[in-house]
C-alpha positions in Angstrom: 151.5 122.0 157.6 151.0 121.0 154.0 151.2 117.2 154.2 148.7 115.5 156.5 150.2 113.3 159.2 148.6 110.1 157.8 150.3 110.7 154.4 153.7 110.7 156.1 152.9 108.4 158.9 155.8 106.9 160.8 155.3 103.2 160.3 156.4 101.4 163.4 158.4 98.3 162.8 157.3 95.7 165.3 160.9 94.7 165.9 162.2 98.3 166.1 164.0 99.3 169.2 162.5 102.1 171.3 165.5 104.3 170.4 164.8 103.8 166.7 161.1 104.7 167.2 162.1 107.8 169.1 164.6 108.8 166.4 161.9 108.5 163.7 159.6 110.7 165.7 162.3 113.3 166.2 163.1 113.3 162.5 159.4 113.8 161.7 159.2 116.7 164.1 162.3 118.2 162.5 160.9 117.7 159.0 157.7 119.5 160.1 159.7 122.4 161.5 161.7 122.8 158.4 158.7 122.6 156.1 156.8 125.0 158.2 159.6 127.5 158.0 159.7 127.5 154.2 157.8 129.9 152.1 154.5 128.3 150.9 155.3 128.5 147.1 158.7 126.7 147.6 157.3 124.2 150.2 154.5 123.2 147.9 156.7 122.3 145.0 159.3 120.6 147.3 156.6 118.4 149.0 155.0 117.5 145.7 158.3 116.5 144.1 160.3 115.1 147.0 157.6 113.6 149.2 154.7 112.9 146.9 157.0 112.0 144.0 155.2 113.9 141.3 157.1 114.8 138.2 157.9 118.4 137.1 155.2 118.3 134.4 152.7 116.9 136.8 153.4 119.7 139.3 153.2 122.3 136.6 149.8 121.0 135.5 148.5 120.7 139.0 149.6 124.2 140.1 148.9 125.7 136.7 152.4 127.2 136.4 155.0 126.8 133.7 157.4 123.9 134.1 160.3 126.3 134.2 158.8 127.9 137.2 158.5 124.5 138.9 162.2 123.8 138.2 163.3 127.2 139.6 161.1 126.8 142.7 162.4 123.3 143.3 166.0 124.5 143.1 165.3 127.4 145.5 163.2 125.1 147.7 166.1 122.6 148.0 168.5 125.5 148.9 166.0 126.8 151.5 165.4 123.3 152.9 169.2 122.9 153.5 169.4 126.4 155.0 166.5 125.9 157.4 167.6 122.4 158.3 171.1 123.7 159.2 169.4 126.3 161.5 166.9 123.9 163.0 168.8 120.7 163.3 170.6 120.0 166.6 174.3 120.5 166.5 176.3 117.3 166.7 179.6 117.2 168.5 182.7 116.1 166.6 
């Protein structure tokens, strides 16, 4: 996984109900599964932008790639995230 557990730690609210804590843990596991299923180049840009909140220019500089490449990877990463999430997420009944 690209992002260390402590960087995305699930902060437990002292007043949180056990169900809320369990839901947060399930969401973290789901996030890990989706990110692990993404190609590394897309996952890297996605995590840096969406989770680490770096800007496009910062990511371009950090990865030493053109800003246009960052934008196209981010677009493709978001599409891939949605596709993988739809496949990994438990189906809900209507």
